[in-house]
C-alpha positions in Angstrom: 83.0 -20.7 109.1 79.5 -20.0 110.5 76.4 -21.9 109.6 75.0 -18.8 107.9 78.1 -18.3 105.7 78.2 -22.0 104.9 74.6 -22.0 103.7 75.2 -18.8 101.6 78.1 -20.5 99.9 76.0 -23.6 99.4 73.2 -21.6 97.8 75.6 -19.9 95.4 76.9 -23.3 94.3 73.4 -24.5 93.9 72.6 -21.5 91.7 75.2 -22.6 89.2 73.0 -25.7 88.6 70.0 -23.6 87.8 71.5 -21.7 84.8 71.9 -24.8 82.7 69.1 -25.5 80.3 67.5 -28.3 82.2 64.0 -28.4 83.9 64.3 -27.3 87.5 62.2 -27.5 90.6 63.6 -24.4 92.3 61.8 -23.5 95.6 61.0 -20.0 96.5 62.1 -21.0 100.0 65.6 -22.1 98.9 66.8 -18.5 98.4 69.5 -16.2 99.6 66.7 -13.9 100.9 65.3 -16.7 103.0 68.8 -17.5 104.4 69.3 -13.8 105.3 65.9 -13.5 106.9 66.6 -16.6 109.1 69.4 -14.7 110.8 71.0 -17.0 113.4 68.0 -19.3 113.9 69.7 -22.6 113.5 66.5 -24.6 113.2 65.2 -22.4 110.3 68.7 -22.5 108.7 68.7 -26.2 109.0 65.3 -26.5 107.3 66.4 -24.2 104.5 69.5 -26.3 104.0 67.4 -29.5 103.9 65.1 -27.8 101.4 68.1 -26.7 99.2 69.5 -30.3 99.4 66.1 -31.6 98.3 65.9 -29.1 95.4 69.5 -30.0 94.3 68.6 -33.7 94.4 65.7 -33.1 92.1 67.8 -31.0 89.8 70.5 -33.7 89.7 67.9 -36.4 88.9 66.4 -34.3 86.1 69.8 -33.6 84.6 70.7 -37.3 84.9 67.5 -38.3 83.1 68.1 -35.8 80.4 71.7 -37.0 79.9 70.5 -40.6 79.7 68.0 -39.7 77.0 70.5 -37.6 75.2 73.1 -40.4 75.2 70.5 -42.9 74.1 69.6 -40.6 71.2 73.2 -40.0 70.2 73.9 -43.8 70.3 70.9 -44.4 68.0 72.3 -41.8 65.7 75.7 -43.4 65.7 74.3 -46.9 65.0 72.1 -45.7 62.2 75.0 -43.8 60.6 77.1 -46.9 60.7 74.3 -48.9 59.1 73.9 -46.3 56.4 77.6 -46.4 55.5 77.6 -50.3 55.6 74.6 -50.4 53.3 76.1 -47.9 50.9 79.2 -50.1 50.7 77.1 -53.1 50.0 75.3 -51.2 47.3 78.6 -50.3 45.7 79.8 -53.9 45.8 76.6 -55.2 44.4 76.6 -52.7 41.5 80.2 -53.8 40.8 79.2 -57.5 40.8 76.3 -56.7 38.5 78.7 -55.0 36.1 81.1 -58.0 36.1 78.2 -60.4 35.5 77.1 -58.2 32.6 80.5 -58.4 31.0 80.6 -62.2 31.5 77.2 -62.6 30.0 78.1 -60.5 27.0 81.2 -62.6 26.4 79.2 -65.9 26.8 76.6 -64.6 24.4 79.2 -63.8 21.8 80.9 -67.3 22.3 77.5 -69.0 22.1 76.7 -67.2 18.9 80.0 -68.1 17.3 79.8 -71.8 18.4 76.2 -72.1 17.3 77.2 -70.8 13.8 80.2 -73.1 13.6 78.0 -76.1 14.6 75.4 -75.3 12.0 78.1 -75.0 9.3 79.4 -78.5 10.2 76.0 -79.9 10.2 75.3 -78.5 6.8 78.6 -79.7 5.5 77.9 -83.2 6.8 74.6 -83.3 4.9 76.2 -82.1 1.7 78.7 -84.9 1.7 77.7 -88.2 0.0 76.9 -90.9 2.6 79.8 -93.4 2.8 79.4 -97.1 3.3 82.0 -99.5 4.4 82.1 -101.0 0.9 82.7 -97.7 -0.8 85.5 -96.9 1.6 87.1 -100.3 0.9 86.9 -100.1 -2.9 87.5 -96.4 -3.3 90.9 -96.4 -1.5 93.9 -97.7 -3.3 95.6 -99.4 -0.3 95.1 -100.1 3.4 97.0 -96.9 4.4 94.5 -94.7 2.6 91.7 -96.7 4.1 92.9 -96.2 7.7 93.5 -92.5 7.1 89.9 -92.2 5.8 88.5 -94.0 8.9 90.6 -91.8 11.2 89.4 -88.6 9.5 85.8 -89.6 9.8 86.2 -90.5 13.4 88.0 -87.1 14.1 85.2 -85.2 12.4 82.6 -87.0 14.5 84.4 -86.4 17.8 85.0 -82.7 17.0 81.3 -82.3 16.2 80.3 -83.9 19.5 82.8 -81.7 21.4 81.5 -78.7 19.7 77.9 -79.7 20.5 78.9 -80.2 24.2 80.7 -76.8 24.3 77.6 -75.1 22.9 75.4 -76.7 25.5 77.8 -75.9 28.3 78.2 -72.3 27.2 74.4 -71.9 27.0 73.9 -73.3 30.5 76.7 -71.1 31.9 75.1 -68.0 30.3 71.7 -68.8 31.8 73.2 -69.3 35.2 75.0 -65.9 35.0 71.8 -64.2 33.9 69.9 -65.7 36.8 72.7 -64.6 39.2 72.6 -61.1 37.7 68.8 -60.9 38.3 69.3 -62.0 41.9 71.9 -59.3 42.4 69.5 -56.7 40.9 66.8 -57.8 43.3 69.3 -57.6 46.2 70.3 -54.1 45.0 66.7 -52.9 45.0 66.3 -54.2 48.6 69.5 -52.5 49.7 68.4 -49.2 48.1 65.0 -49.4 49.8 66.7 -50.2 53.1 69.1 -47.2 52.6 66.1 -44.9 52.1 64.5 -46.1 55.3 67.7 -45.7 57.2 68.1 -42.2 56.0 64.5 -41.4 57.1 65.3 -43.0 60.5 68.4 -40.9 60.8 66.5 -37.7 60.1 63.8 -38.7 62.6 66.4 -39.4 65.2 68.1 -36.0 64.6 64.7 -34.3 64.9 64.0 -36.2 68.1 67.3 -35.2 69.6 66.7 -31.5 68.6 63.2 -31.7 70.1 64.6 -33.1 73.3 67.1 -30.3 73.6 64.4 -27.7 72.8 62.0 -29.2 75.3 64.6 -28.9 78.0 65.2 -25.2 77.1 61.5 -24.6 77.0 60.9 -26.3 80.3 63.6 -24.0 81.9 61.7 -21.0 80.5 58.4 -22.4 81.6 59.8 -23.2 85.1 60.9 -19.6 85.5 57.5 -18.3 84.4 55.7 -20.6 86.7 57.9 -19.7 89.7 57.2 -16.0 89.0 53.5 -16.7 88.9 53.8 -18.7 92.1 55.6 -16.0 93.9 53.1 -13.4 92.7 50.1 -15.5 93.7 51.5 -16.5 97.1 52.3 -12.8 97.8 48.8 -11.9 96.9 47.4 -14.6 99.2 49.5 -13.3 102.1 48.5 -9.7 101.4 44.8 -10.6 101.4 45.0 -12.5 104.6 47.0 -9.7 106.2 44.6 -7.0 105.1 41.6 -9.1 106.2 43.1 -9.4 109.7 42.4 -13.1 109.6 43.8 -15.0 112.5 43.4 -18.6 113.6 40.0 -19.7 114.8 38.9 -22.6 116.9 38.0 -26.0 115.4 34.9 -25.7 113.1 34.1 -22.3 114.6 32.1 -21.2 111.5 30.2 -24.5 111.3 29.9 -26.7 108.1 27.6 -24.5 106.2 24.1 -25.3 104.8 25.6 -27.9 102.5 27.8 -29.5 105.2 30.9 -29.0 103.0 32.4 -25.8 104.4 36.0 -25.5 105.6 38.0 -22.5 106.8 41.7 -22.1 106.1 41.9 -20.4 109.5 40.8 -23.6 111.4 43.2 -24.5 114.1 43.2 -28.1 113.0 45.3 -27.2 109.9 46.0 -23.5 109.9 49.7 -23.9 110.7 50.2 -27.0 108.5 52.8 -26.6 105.8 51.8 -27.1 102.1 53.5 -29.7 100.0 57.3 -29.4 100.2 57.1 -25.7 100.9 57.3 -24.0 104.3 54.1 -22.0 103.6 51.1 -22.7 105.7 47.4 -23.1 105.0 46.4 -20.0 107.0 48.5 -17.6 104.9 48.2 -19.1 101.4 45.7 -21.9 101.6 42.5 -20.3 100.2 42.7 -22.2 96.9 43.5 -25.7 98.4 40.7 -25.1 101.0 38.3 -24.3 98.2 39.3 -27.5 96.4 38.7 -29.4 99.6 35.2 -27.9 99.9 34.3 -28.9 96.4 35.7 -32.4 97.0 33.6 -32.8 100.1 30.5 -31.5 98.3 30.9 -34.4 95.8 31.3 -37.0 98.6 35.1 -37.2 98.9 35.6 -36.7 102.6 39.0 -34.8 102.5 40.1 -31.8 104.5 42.4 -28.9 103.6 45.1 -30.8 105.6 44.7 -33.8 103.3 45.0 -31.6 100.2 48.1 -29.8 101.6 49.7 -33.1 102.2 49.3 -34.3 98.6 52.6 -33.1 97.2 51.7 -34.1 93.7 49.2 -31.2 93.6 51.9 -28.5 94.0 54.6 -27.2 91.7 58.0 -28.4 92.8 58.7 -27.2 96.3 56.3 -24.3 96.2 52.7 -24.0 97.5 51.5 -23.1 94.0 48.8 -25.6 92.8 49.6 -27.2 89.5 47.5 -26.4 86.5 45.3 -28.2 85.6 44.2 -28.8 89.2 44.3 -32.5 90.1 41.0 -34.3 90.0 38.8 -34.7 93.1 36.0 -37.3 93.7 36.6 -38.8 90.3 35.9 -35.4 88.6 38.1 -33.6 86.2 39.1 -29.9 86.3 37.7 -27.5 83.7 38.8 -23.8 83.6 37.2 -20.8 82.1 33.6 -22.1 82.3 30.2 -20.5 82.1 29.6 -19.9 85.8 25.8 -19.6 85.7 25.5 -22.7 83.5 27.7 -24.8 85.8 25.8 -23.7 88.9 22.5 -24.5 87.2 23.9 -28.0 86.4 24.7 -28.4 90.1 28.5 -27.9 89.8 30.3 -25.7 92.4 32.6 -23.1 90.8 35.9 -21.9 92.4 36.6 -18.3 91.5 39.6 -16.0 91.9 38.9 -12.5 93.2 40.8 -9.4 94.1 44.1 -8.8 92.3 44.0 -10.6 88.9 47.7 -10.6 88.0 48.1 -14.3 89.0 44.5 -15.5 88.7 43.3 -13.9 91.9 44.7 -12.8 95.3 42.0 -15.0 97.0 39.8 -17.9 96.0 36.2 -18.7 97.1 33.6 -21.3 96.2 30.4 -20.2 94.5 27.6 -22.6 95.5 24.5 -21.2 93.8 23.0 -18.3 91.9 21.0 -15.7 94.0 19.3 -13.3 91.7 22.0 -11.1 90.3 24.4 -12.2 93.0 26.0 -15.5 94.1 26.1 -17.4 97.4 29.6 -18.4 98.3 31.7 -20.4 100.8 34.6 -18.2 101.7 37.7 -19.9 103.3 38.3 -16.6 105.2 35.0 -15.1 106.1 32.7 -18.1 106.4 29.9 -20.2 104.6 26.7 -19.2 102.8 27.7 -15.5 102.2 26.6 -13.2 99.5 29.4 -12.8 97.0 28.8 -9.0 96.7 29.1 -8.5 100.4 32.9 -8.8 100.0 33.9 -8.9 96.4 33.0 -7.1 93.1 35.2 -8.8 90.5 36.1 -12.3 89.3 39.5 -12.9 87.8 39.4 -16.6 87.0 37.2 -19.7 87.5 37.3 -23.4 87.4 35.1 -26.4 88.3 35.2 -30.2 88.5 32.8 -32.4 86.6 
């Protein structure tokens, strides 16, 4: 099988990864059109293959990360569900124990009431009887047999009364212990019910987190597609502008550094053919925005070149030459979009503006350096420094500054 056919098959297999609802980093360069355009050029085909492999690796890593987060969320759901069932069982058991204790306490209360009444009756009867002395017992009984029976009877009555008194005390103590145990069980039941409520809240939160995670992945897929479409449109606009301007490569610093010493041209031979980020696009064809950013950075004292900006892959979306929004900070300053241009220039802040076709924010970008009557002075990455804005452009699509 030829290298071309092999790569086409590889691309089709890679495409199957892109339809799943995970965030992707698809490159506009890893495409069937790029493969077909390469023809039999083995070097270009090899570069495209490497790019596709790089994209696939990023996709696989993203999918793996999502799956790990998903499995973690599912595990948490499982653990919480088990804890809820265990807590419900404990609640049921505790309620049953409280019911048993209630029955015991009711029985003990009834027994205590009966024994207390019986003891009181015996005490009353004891008081009603005439006190007996040893002499009365001796003289009132006819013989020794009656005397012994009388003594035994008195002893039995005394023992039974003492036993009854002990039983009453024991029953009372037992009832108090059971009541204390029941209160402890009620306290335990309240804690279990509160714990169950919290577990159910946690379970609901975990479900919502999992649903958000899944929704985020779907939304990221949609956003990725939108960003790629914008990137393709913007890069196409850049290429069209450069082509229509007939802008070719110029010698090193041919236009000079401008009145502010911060001018760069995207056409400069030092970096014109340098690729941008992970893409195969170069600064000459699509580097107007990154060159404008480099000019602003240098104006604020950060001595970077368009080549430095192009090499910072974190500034670009995936494997494209499209600059991430918001633009990454320069010289310790943060990006602000949609600003009042005149106010920012008055405050000493350079403003990057998009001009030309506005479908993707502009088909070309320049740096406005100051106000000039009803016009502006600009540093243009294509045409040169310190030019009147109206000499080349009549509209502004978008703007942004760093401050």
